[in-house]
C-alpha positions as CSV (number, residue, x, y, z in Angstrom):
1,M,72.1,78.6,133.3
2,P,74.1,81.2,134.4
3,T,76.5,81.1,131.7
4,F,73.3,80.0,129.2
5,L,72.3,83.4,130.0
6,L,75.3,85.1,129.3
7,A,75.3,83.7,126.2
8,I,72.2,85.1,125.5
9,Y,73.2,88.3,126.7
10,T,76.2,88.4,124.8
11,A,74.1,87.2,121.3
12,L,71.4,89.8,121.7
13,I,74.7,92.4,122.0
14,L,76.1,91.3,118.8
15,I,72.9,90.9,116.6
16,R,70.7,93.3,118.4
17,P,66.9,91.8,117.3
18,M,65.4,94.9,118.3
19,D,66.7,96.9,116.2
20,W,65.7,95.3,113.0
21,W,63.2,92.3,114.2
22,G,59.4,93.9,113.6
23,P,58.0,91.2,116.5
24,M,61.1,92.9,118.7
25,L,61.1,96.6,117.9
26,E,62.2,98.7,120.6
27,W,62.4,96.0,123.6
28,Q,64.9,96.4,126.2
29,L,66.4,93.1,125.7
30,V,69.7,93.9,126.7
31,T,68.7,95.5,129.8
32,V,66.3,92.5,130.4
33,A,68.9,89.9,130.3
34,A,71.6,91.6,132.1
35,I,69.3,91.9,135.1
36,A,68.3,88.4,134.5
37,T,72.3,87.1,134.1
38,L,72.9,89.1,137.4
39,L,70.2,87.9,139.2
40,V,71.2,84.2,138.8
41,A,74.8,84.7,138.9
42,F,74.0,86.3,142.0
43,P,75.1,83.5,144.5
44,R,77.7,82.9,142.5
45,I,79.1,87.0,142.9
46,L,79.0,86.3,146.8
47,E,80.6,82.3,146.7
48,E,83.6,83.3,144.5
49,G,83.5,87.2,143.7
50,G,86.2,87.8,146.2
51,G,88.5,85.5,145.5
52,I,88.7,86.1,141.3
53,W,88.9,90.0,142.4
54,N,92.0,89.2,144.6
55,R,93.3,86.8,141.8
56,L,93.2,89.1,138.6
57,P,94.9,92.2,137.9
58,E,92.7,93.0,135.2
59,L,89.4,93.1,137.4
60,K,91.2,96.0,139.4
61,V,92.7,97.4,136.3
62,G,89.0,97.3,134.9
63,V,88.0,98.9,137.5
64,A,90.3,101.8,137.6
65,W,89.5,102.5,133.5
66,V,86.1,102.9,134.2
67,L,87.2,105.5,137.4
68,G,89.4,107.2,135.0
69,A,87.1,107.6,132.1
70,T,84.4,109.0,134.8
71,A,87.2,111.3,136.2
72,S,87.8,113.4,133.1
73,F,84.8,115.5,133.3
74,L,86.1,116.3,137.0
75,P,88.0,119.5,136.1
76,I,84.7,121.3,134.6
77,F,82.7,119.3,137.6
78,W,80.1,118.0,135.0
79,L,78.4,115.9,136.7
80,G,75.7,114.6,133.9
81,G,78.4,113.5,131.8
82,M,80.5,111.8,134.7
83,N,77.7,110.0,135.5
84,R,76.7,108.8,131.4
85,V,80.2,107.4,131.6
86,F,79.8,105.4,134.6
87,Q,77.0,104.3,133.6
88,D,78.0,103.0,129.8
89,M,81.4,101.7,130.8
90,G,80.2,100.1,134.1
91,K,77.8,97.8,132.2
92,I,80.3,96.9,130.1
93,Y,82.9,96.8,133.1
94,V,79.9,94.5,135.0
95,Y,79.3,92.5,131.6
96,F,83.5,91.9,131.7
97,F,83.3,90.5,135.0
98,L,80.8,88.4,134.6
99,I,82.8,86.5,132.1
100,F,85.1,85.8,134.2
101,L,82.9,84.5,136.8
102,L,81.1,82.4,134.6
103,V,83.1,80.8,132.1
104,R,85.1,78.3,134.7
105,S,84.6,75.1,133.2
106,N,85.6,73.5,129.4
107,K,81.7,73.5,128.9
108,D,80.7,76.8,129.6
109,Y,84.2,78.1,127.5
110,R,82.0,76.4,124.7
111,I,79.1,77.6,124.8
112,L,79.8,81.3,124.8
113,I,82.5,81.3,121.8
114,W,80.1,79.2,120.0
115,T,77.3,81.9,120.8
116,I,79.8,84.3,119.2
117,L,80.7,82.5,116.3
118,L,77.2,81.5,115.2
119,C,76.3,85.3,115.9
120,T,79.3,86.0,113.0
121,V,77.8,83.0,111.0
122,W,74.5,84.9,111.3
123,M,76.1,88.6,110.1
124,A,78.3,86.8,107.5
125,I,75.1,85.3,105.8
126,H,73.8,88.6,105.9
127,A,77.0,90.2,104.4
128,I,76.4,87.7,101.2
129,L,72.6,88.3,100.9
130,Q,73.6,92.1,101.4
131,H,76.5,91.8,98.3
132,H,73.7,88.8,96.0
133,R,70.7,90.7,96.5
134,G,71.1,93.9,97.5
135,Y,69.7,93.9,100.9
136,G,70.2,91.7,103.6
137,F,68.3,90.8,106.5
138,A,65.4,93.4,107.6
139,N,65.8,94.8,103.7
140,Q,69.6,96.6,104.8
141,P,71.4,97.8,102.3
142,P,74.8,97.3,102.1
143,L,77.2,100.9,102.7
144,M,77.8,102.3,99.5
145,R,81.0,105.3,100.0
146,T,82.9,107.1,97.3
147,R,87.1,106.1,97.3
148,S,87.5,109.9,97.6
149,W,86.5,113.3,97.3
150,E,88.6,113.0,93.9
151,S,86.9,109.9,92.5
152,D,83.3,108.8,91.5
153,E,84.3,105.3,92.4
154,V,81.6,104.0,94.4
155,I,82.9,100.8,97.3
156,V,80.3,98.6,98.3
157,Q,80.9,97.3,102.0
158,A,78.9,95.0,103.7
159,K,77.2,96.2,107.3
160,A,75.4,94.7,110.1
161,F,73.1,96.5,112.8
162,G,74.2,97.9,116.1
163,I,78.0,98.2,117.2
164,F,78.6,96.2,113.2
165,E,77.0,99.4,111.5
166,D,80.2,100.1,110.7
167,P,82.0,97.8,108.3
168,N,85.4,98.1,110.2
169,D,83.7,96.8,113.1
170,L,82.1,94.1,111.0
171,C,85.8,93.1,109.5
172,L,87.3,92.7,112.5
173,M,84.4,90.5,114.5
174,F,85.2,88.0,111.1
175,I,88.8,88.3,111.3
176,I,88.9,87.3,114.9
177,S,86.6,84.5,114.5
178,V,88.7,82.7,111.7
179,P,91.4,81.5,114.4
180,L,88.6,80.7,116.7
181,F,86.9,78.8,114.3
182,Y,90.2,76.7,114.0
183,A,90.8,76.2,117.2
184,E,87.2,74.7,117.5
185,F,87.8,72.8,114.5
186,Q,91.4,71.4,116.1
187,T,89.4,70.5,119.3
188,A,85.9,69.5,119.0
189,T,84.7,66.1,119.8
190,Q,81.5,66.1,117.9
191,P,80.9,66.1,114.3
192,L,78.4,68.6,113.9
193,L,80.7,71.2,115.6
194,K,83.5,70.2,113.4
195,G,81.7,70.6,110.5
196,L,80.6,73.8,111.6
197,A,83.5,75.3,112.1
198,L,84.7,74.0,108.8
199,I,81.6,75.7,107.2
200,G,81.9,78.8,109.3
201,M,86.1,79.4,108.5
202,P,85.1,80.3,104.6
203,L,81.9,81.4,105.3
204,V,83.2,84.3,107.5
205,G,86.4,84.8,105.4
206,Y,84.3,85.3,102.4
207,G,82.4,88.2,104.8
208,V,85.6,89.9,105.5
209,W,86.1,90.3,101.7
210,L,82.2,91.8,101.3
211,T,83.3,95.0,104.0
212,N,85.9,96.0,101.7
213,S,87.4,97.0,104.9
214,R,91.3,97.9,104.1
215,G,91.2,97.8,107.9
216,G,90.9,94.1,107.5
217,Y,94.2,93.7,106.0
218,L,95.7,95.2,109.2
219,G,94.4,92.4,111.0
220,V,95.3,89.8,108.8
221,F,99.1,90.8,109.4
222,A,98.6,90.9,113.1
223,M,97.6,87.5,112.9
224,V,100.6,86.4,111.4
225,A,102.4,88.7,113.0
226,A,101.2,86.5,116.1
227,Y,102.3,82.8,114.6
228,F,105.9,84.8,114.7
229,V,105.7,86.3,117.8
230,S,104.2,83.3,119.8
231,R,107.3,81.1,117.8
232,T,109.9,83.4,119.2
233,K,111.2,84.4,122.7
234,G,113.0,87.4,124.5
235,Y,114.5,90.2,122.5
236,K,113.1,88.9,118.9
237,R,110.0,89.1,120.5
238,W,109.9,92.5,121.7
239,F,111.7,93.1,118.2
240,L,109.2,91.8,116.2
241,I,106.4,93.6,118.0
242,G,108.0,97.2,117.5
243,F,108.8,96.7,114.0
244,S,105.0,95.5,113.5
245,V,103.6,98.3,115.5
246,L,106.3,100.8,113.7
247,F,105.6,99.4,110.2
248,L,101.8,99.9,110.5
249,T,102.0,103.2,112.0
250,L,103.8,104.4,109.1
251,F,102.1,102.9,106.1
252,A,98.8,102.3,107.1
253,P,97.0,105.9,107.9
254,S,96.7,106.8,104.3
255,R,94.7,103.4,103.8
256,F,97.6,102.3,101.9
257,S,96.6,104.4,98.8
258,A,99.4,107.1,98.8
259,G,102.0,105.6,100.8
260,L,104.2,107.9,103.5
261,V,102.6,111.2,101.9
262,G,99.6,112.4,100.5
263,Q,96.7,111.1,102.3
264,Q,97.7,111.7,105.8
265,D,94.3,112.1,107.2
266,R,94.6,109.5,110.0
267,S,98.2,110.5,111.2
268,I,96.6,113.5,111.3
269,L,93.8,112.8,113.7
270,W,96.7,111.2,115.6
271,G,98.6,114.6,115.9
272,D,95.4,116.4,116.9
273,G,95.0,112.9,119.5
274,M,98.6,114.2,121.2
275,A,97.8,117.6,120.8
276,M,94.9,117.3,123.4
277,F,96.5,115.1,125.5
278,K,99.5,117.5,125.9
279,A,97.6,120.1,126.4
280,N,95.1,117.9,129.3
281,P,97.8,115.5,130.2
282,F,96.1,114.0,133.7
283,F,92.6,114.3,133.2
284,G,92.0,114.4,129.8
285,I,89.5,116.7,127.7
286,G,86.9,114.6,128.8
287,F,85.3,110.9,127.5
288,Y,83.2,111.1,123.8
289,Q,84.9,114.6,123.6
290,F,87.5,113.9,121.0
291,S,84.9,114.9,117.8
292,Y,84.0,117.7,119.8
293,F,87.5,119.3,119.9
294,Q,88.3,118.1,116.7
295,V,88.7,121.0,113.8
296,E,86.9,118.4,111.1
297,H,84.4,116.8,114.3
298,K,85.9,113.8,114.0
299,V,87.0,110.3,115.7
300,A,90.7,109.6,116.5
301,H,90.5,106.4,114.4
302,N,93.1,105.4,117.0
303,T,91.9,103.6,120.1
304,Y,94.7,104.4,121.8
305,V,95.0,107.7,120.7
306,E,91.1,108.4,121.7
307,V,91.9,106.9,124.8
308,L,94.8,109.1,126.1
309,A,93.5,112.5,124.8
310,E,90.1,111.6,126.4
311,T,91.0,110.9,129.6
312,G,94.4,111.4,129.9
313,M,97.1,109.0,132.0
314,I,94.4,108.4,134.8
315,G,92.5,106.6,132.3
316,Y,95.1,105.3,129.4
317,I,97.2,103.4,131.9
318,P,94.2,101.0,133.6
319,F,93.0,101.0,129.6
320,F,96.4,100.3,128.8
321,L,97.2,97.5,131.6
322,M,93.7,95.8,130.6
323,V,95.1,94.9,127.2
324,Y,98.8,93.9,128.9
325,F,97.9,92.2,131.6
326,G,95.4,89.9,129.2
327,V,97.9,89.3,126.7
328,V,101.1,88.8,129.0
329,H,98.9,86.1,131.1
330,L,97.8,84.4,127.8
331,R,101.4,84.0,126.6
332,R,102.9,82.9,130.5
333,A,100.3,80.5,130.1
334,M,101.2,79.5,126.7
335,D,105.4,78.8,128.2
336,F,103.9,75.9,129.6
337,G,103.9,74.1,126.7
338,P,104.0,70.5,127.0
339,L,102.4,71.0,130.8
340,L,98.9,72.1,129.4
341,R,96.3,69.9,127.8
342,Q,96.2,69.7,124.3
343,E,93.1,71.1,124.0
344,D,93.9,74.3,126.2
345,R,97.0,75.0,124.2
346,L,95.1,74.6,120.4
347,Q,92.2,76.9,122.2
348,M,95.0,78.8,123.4
349,A,97.0,79.6,120.3
350,G,93.5,80.6,118.5
351,M,93.1,82.9,121.0
352,F,96.0,84.8,121.3
353,S,96.0,85.0,117.3
354,A,92.7,86.4,117.2
355,A,93.8,88.9,120.0
356,V,96.5,90.0,119.0
357,G,94.9,90.7,115.5
358,Y,92.4,92.9,117.1
359,F,94.4,95.2,119.5
360,T,96.6,96.1,116.7
361,S,93.6,96.8,114.4
362,I,92.4,99.2,117.0
363,Y,95.3,101.2,116.3
364,F,93.7,102.2,113.5
365,L,90.0,102.7,114.8
366,S,88.5,103.8,118.0
367,R,86.7,101.4,119.9
368,E,87.3,101.9,123.4
369,K,83.5,102.3,124.0
370,I,82.0,99.2,122.5
371,H,81.7,95.8,124.0
372,V,84.1,93.5,121.7
373,P,87.3,94.3,123.1
374,Y,85.9,93.3,126.4
375,I,84.7,90.2,125.5
376,L,87.9,89.3,123.9
377,L,89.8,90.3,126.9
378,G,87.0,88.4,129.2
379,L,87.6,85.4,127.2
380,M,91.4,85.7,126.9
381,G,91.0,86.1,130.8
382,A,88.8,83.1,131.5
383,L,90.7,80.3,129.2
384,T,94.0,81.3,131.0
385,I,92.2,80.4,134.3
386,R,90.7,77.4,133.1
387,A,94.4,76.5,131.3
388,C,96.5,76.6,134.8
389,Y,94.7,73.5,136.5
390,T,97.2,74.0,139.8
391,P,97.8,76.5,142.4
392,E,101.1,76.6,141.5
393,M,100.7,77.4,137.9
394,L,98.0,80.0,138.6
395,N,100.5,81.4,140.7
396,M,103.0,81.8,137.9
397,V,100.9,83.3,135.6
398,F,98.8,85.5,137.6
399,V,101.6,87.6,139.7
400,Q,100.7,89.9,142.1
401,S,103.5,91.7,143.3
402,A,104.4,95.5,143.2
403,K,107.3,94.6,140.6
404,E,104.9,93.5,138.1
405,Y,102.9,96.4,138.1
406,R,105.7,98.8,137.9
407,R,106.3,97.3,134.9
408,A,103.3,97.1,133.5
409,V,103.2,101.0,134.1
410,Y,106.7,101.7,132.0
411,W,105.1,100.0,129.6
412,A,102.0,102.4,128.8
413,L,104.7,105.2,129.6
414,G,106.9,104.0,127.2
415,S,103.8,103.2,124.7
416,V,102.5,107.0,125.1
417,G,106.2,107.9,124.0
418,F,106.1,104.9,121.1
419,M,103.2,106.5,119.6
420,W,104.7,110.5,120.0
421,I,107.6,109.5,118.2
422,T,106.0,107.4,115.2
423,I,103.0,109.7,114.7
424,R,105.6,113.1,114.6
425,I,107.6,110.9,111.7
426,V,104.7,109.8,109.6
427,N,103.2,113.5,109.8
428,S,106.9,115.2,109.3
429,L,107.1,112.5,106.1
430,G,103.6,113.7,104.8
431,Q,104.4,117.8,104.9
């Protein structure tokens, strides 16, 4: 029952019928689903919550991230801003925690993963309708924009509702669904699920094309890179990761249209973000405030830079550690190889590919304030826990030593230096 309610809660977040379906317009369905899920899950929270909290670093640094984002308004002591951030990010954190708590078995995992995948199928059909008849569900038209101020060429981009009104977000949701569909096709025993997975892959793949999002290319590149990373170890793995990020930082900011010179819009925004961080290194400029302080009132188009600028080190380090621990723990579990159940190996390979694709792509989009990255992180952790079916395996994956946390913090600090250097390179080449 709790997992079923969590699935309903997730579907409401993703497709938001209260925003477009007449009989449910303006209903507070997400709030109702959240309260219902919490009430039903409360006995399990009391019974198992403490053990999960003590075991998983992701949950601890998640709380630190919420508090860090909230504290970004502490220097000006704006209580209204602090209250808003705490409520917004606190709700997302509770949802994130519930995934760890309620998705414990293969059945639980499949209920939630298929809820997500069927939602993406619905959005793909919506995108196809927009392309072929000019409007999708609820008569929503696609986004029409010109390629640039120098050109009158119109680009048609599919979009959906809520957090997917941005075609880039919709594209990323489609992209991460492809490896998850493939994993389900490989592991499902029921013919119906195999058939749905087989149909879902090309359907959402076509949806990627209809979003006309060049950021989608980044996601595809990152997922391919994830495959090669998963096939290597040691310094080769880290070389591939570093090279991939450097390559994307150098060539992607101009939307692949002007190489290293010409359209440097995104890299300039990144430079503005680094300047904001330099001016306010500890607390940042305040959550939600990047576009307020940016000259043209634009967002950073880079989740990591925006988090760094808005929340300083007090927010960036725990946010980075959430992603770091999620990926590292999944990789450690995957390294057990033959000790794992075949189903778990295949599902973790799909999840790893989806995660690397997404968390690389948000280097070019600001997405720390929506549910999707936390849904992905929660599923990664839940799948990792399920795969570690012995206490020894759990202890080897979820290390709780001070050395482990120090290493993670060093990576967070190193990432700041890496971003600063590569952004300086891009902007100097564009001058």
